[in-house]
DRENLUM-458782 format. One record per residue: residue in three letters; residue number from 1; x negated, y, z of N, C-alpha, C in turn. Coordinates in steps of 0.02 Angstrom, whole numbers, plus 50000, padded with zeros to 5 digits. Each point is the difference from the previous one (the first is absolute). Layout:
N
romar: ALA, rolo: NUM, n.xx: X, n.yy: Y, n.zz: Z, ca.xx: X, ca.yy: Y, ca.zz: Z, c.xx: X, c.yy: Y, c.zz: Z
...
***
This chain:
34
romar: UNK, rolo: 1, n.xx: 47297, n.yy: 46499, n.zz: 49216, ca.xx: 49941, ca.yy: 49989, ca.zz: 49977, c.xx: 49962, c.yy: 50045, c.zz: 49952
romar: UNK, rolo: 2, n.xx: 50033, n.yy: 50015, n.zz: 49958, ca.xx: 49974, ca.yy: 50043, ca.zz: 49950, c.xx: 49996, c.yy: 50081, c.zz: 50034
romar: UNK, rolo: 3, n.xx: 50028, n.yy: 50008, n.zz: 50035, ca.xx: 49991, ca.yy: 50063, ca.zz: 50038, c.xx: 49956, c.yy: 50000, c.zz: 50043
romar: UNK, rolo: 4, n.xx: 49984, n.yy: 49943, n.zz: 50034, ca.xx: 49941, ca.yy: 49989, ca.zz: 50045, c.xx: 49930, c.yy: 50005, c.zz: 49955
romar: UNK, rolo: 5, n.xx: 50004, n.yy: 49974, n.zz: 49942, ca.xx: 49930, ca.yy: 49990, ca.zz: 49966, c.xx: 50000, c.yy: 50079, c.zz: 49960
romar: UNK, rolo: 6, n.xx: 50048, n.yy: 50020, n.zz: 49994, ca.xx: 49997, ca.yy: 50090, ca.zz: 49982, c.xx: 49969, c.yy: 50031, c.zz: 50053
romar: UNK, rolo: 7, n.xx: 50014, n.yy: 49999, n.zz: 50064, ca.xx: 49998, ca.yy: 50030, ca.zz: 50056, c.xx: 49910, c.yy: 49986, c.zz: 50016
romar: UNK, rolo: 8, n.xx: 49992, n.yy: 49930, n.zz: 50001, ca.xx: 49947, ca.yy: 49998, ca.zz: 50022, c.xx: 49936, c.yy: 50025, c.zz: 49947
romar: UNK, rolo: 9, n.xx: 50024, n.yy: 49995, n.zz: 49931, ca.xx: 49935, ca.yy: 50044, ca.zz: 49960, c.xx: 49994, c.yy: 50062, c.zz: 50030
romar: UNK, rolo: 10, n.xx: 50040, n.yy: 50048, n.zz: 50048, ca.xx: 49978, ca.yy: 50059, ca.zz: 50017, c.xx: 49985, c.yy: 49998, c.zz: 50074
romar: UNK, rolo: 11, n.xx: 49970, n.yy: 49935, n.zz: 50018, ca.xx: 49975, ca.yy: 49997, ca.zz: 50061, c.xx: 50029, c.yy: 50010, c.zz: 50052
romar: UNK, rolo: 12, n.xx: 50060, n.yy: 49967, n.zz: 49994, ca.xx: 50054, ca.yy: 49976, ca.zz: 50056, c.xx: 49992, c.yy: 49942, c.zz: 50027
romar: UNK, rolo: 13, n.xx: 49982, n.yy: 49983, n.zz: 50063, ca.xx: 49979, ca.yy: 49944, ca.zz: 50033, c.xx: 50074, c.yy: 49950, c.zz: 50005
romar: UNK, rolo: 14, n.xx: 49987, n.yy: 49925, n.zz: 50008, ca.xx: 50059, ca.yy: 49970, ca.zz: 50017, c.xx: 50035, c.yy: 50013, c.zz: 50065
romar: UNK, rolo: 15, n.xx: 49971, n.yy: 50019, n.zz: 50050, ca.xx: 50021, ca.yy: 50032, ca.zz: 50064, c.xx: 50039, c.yy: 50054, c.zz: 49990
romar: UNK, rolo: 16, n.xx: 49986, n.yy: 50046, n.zz: 49958, ca.xx: 50043, ca.yy: 50064, ca.zz: 49993, c.xx: 50061, c.yy: 49977, c.zz: 49963
romar: UNK, rolo: 17, n.xx: 49992, n.yy: 49966, n.zz: 49959, ca.xx: 50067, ca.yy: 49968, ca.zz: 49952, c.xx: 50048, c.yy: 49953, c.zz: 50045
romar: UNK, rolo: 18, n.xx: 49971, n.yy: 49975, n.zz: 50044, ca.xx: 50048, ca.yy: 49962, ca.zz: 50055, c.xx: 50034, c.yy: 50065, c.zz: 50039
romar: UNK, rolo: 19, n.xx: 49969, n.yy: 50043, n.zz: 50036, ca.xx: 50023, ca.yy: 50039, ca.zz: 50032, c.xx: 50050, c.yy: 50052, c.zz: 49950
romar: UNK, rolo: 20, n.xx: 49984, n.yy: 50022, n.zz: 49953, ca.xx: 50050, ca.yy: 50026, ca.zz: 49947, c.xx: 50059, c.yy: 49953, c.zz: 49977
romar: UNK, rolo: 21, n.xx: 49997, n.yy: 49947, n.zz: 49997, ca.xx: 50054, ca.yy: 49943, ca.zz: 49986, c.xx: 50031, c.yy: 50005, c.zz: 50063
romar: UNK, rolo: 22, n.xx: 49977, n.yy: 49993, n.zz: 50060, ca.xx: 50017, ca.yy: 49976, ca.zz: 50054, c.xx: 50049, c.yy: 50067, c.zz: 50036
romar: UNK, rolo: 23, n.xx: 49976, n.yy: 50056, n.zz: 49979, ca.xx: 50028, ca.yy: 50070, ca.zz: 50001, c.xx: 50082, c.yy: 50009, c.zz: 49977
romar: UNK, rolo: 24, n.xx: 49989, n.yy: 49979, n.zz: 49921, ca.xx: 50066, ca.yy: 49999, ca.zz: 49957, c.xx: 50041, c.yy: 49952, c.zz: 50016
romar: UNK, rolo: 25, n.xx: 49975, n.yy: 49928, n.zz: 50028, ca.xx: 50068, ca.yy: 49951, ca.zz: 50015, c.xx: 50029, c.yy: 50036, c.zz: 50066
romar: UNK, rolo: 26, n.xx: 49955, n.yy: 50038, n.zz: 50040, ca.xx: 50040, ca.yy: 50024, ca.zz: 50066, c.xx: 50049, c.yy: 50054, c.zz: 49981
romar: UNK, rolo: 27, n.xx: 49975, n.yy: 50034, n.zz: 49953, ca.xx: 50055, ca.yy: 50070, ca.zz: 49976, c.xx: 50058, c.yy: 49962, c.zz: 49961
romar: UNK, rolo: 28, n.xx: 49996, n.yy: 49939, n.zz: 49976, ca.xx: 50050, ca.yy: 49964, ca.zz: 49970, c.xx: 50045, c.yy: 49957, c.zz: 50044
romar: UNK, rolo: 29, n.xx: 49977, n.yy: 49979, n.zz: 50043, ca.xx: 50031, ca.yy: 49964, ca.zz: 50062, c.xx: 50034, c.yy: 50056, c.zz: 50043
romar: UNK, rolo: 30, n.xx: 49979, n.yy: 50058, n.zz: 50010, ca.xx: 50025, ca.yy: 50062, ca.zz: 50029, c.xx: 50055, c.yy: 50027, c.zz: 49970
romar: UNK, rolo: 31, n.xx: 49996, n.yy: 49999, n.zz: 49939, ca.xx: 50046, ca.yy: 50024, ca.zz: 49951, c.xx: 50064, c.yy: 49958, c.zz: 50005
romar: UNK, rolo: 32, n.xx: 49996, n.yy: 49919, n.zz: 50004, ca.xx: 50045, ca.yy: 49954, ca.zz: 49982, c.xx: 50040, c.yy: 50007, c.zz: 50074
romar: UNK, rolo: 33, n.xx: 49969, n.yy: 50000, n.zz: 50057, ca.xx: 50019, ca.yy: 49997, ca.zz: 50062, c.xx: 50027, c.yy: 50057, c.zz: 50035
romar: UNK, rolo: 34, n.xx: 50003, n.yy: 50063, n.zz: 49956, ca.xx: 50007, ca.yy: 50061, ca.zz: 50037, c.xx: 50070, c.yy: 50003, c.zz: 50015
***
């Protein structure tokens, strides 16, 4: 939540944040099930 507020101050939209989080989670899942 704090990171989202921090990034929002730099003009990063909610959709961009969701895409970023989705990519991060995909990488974690790929790493766990490698």
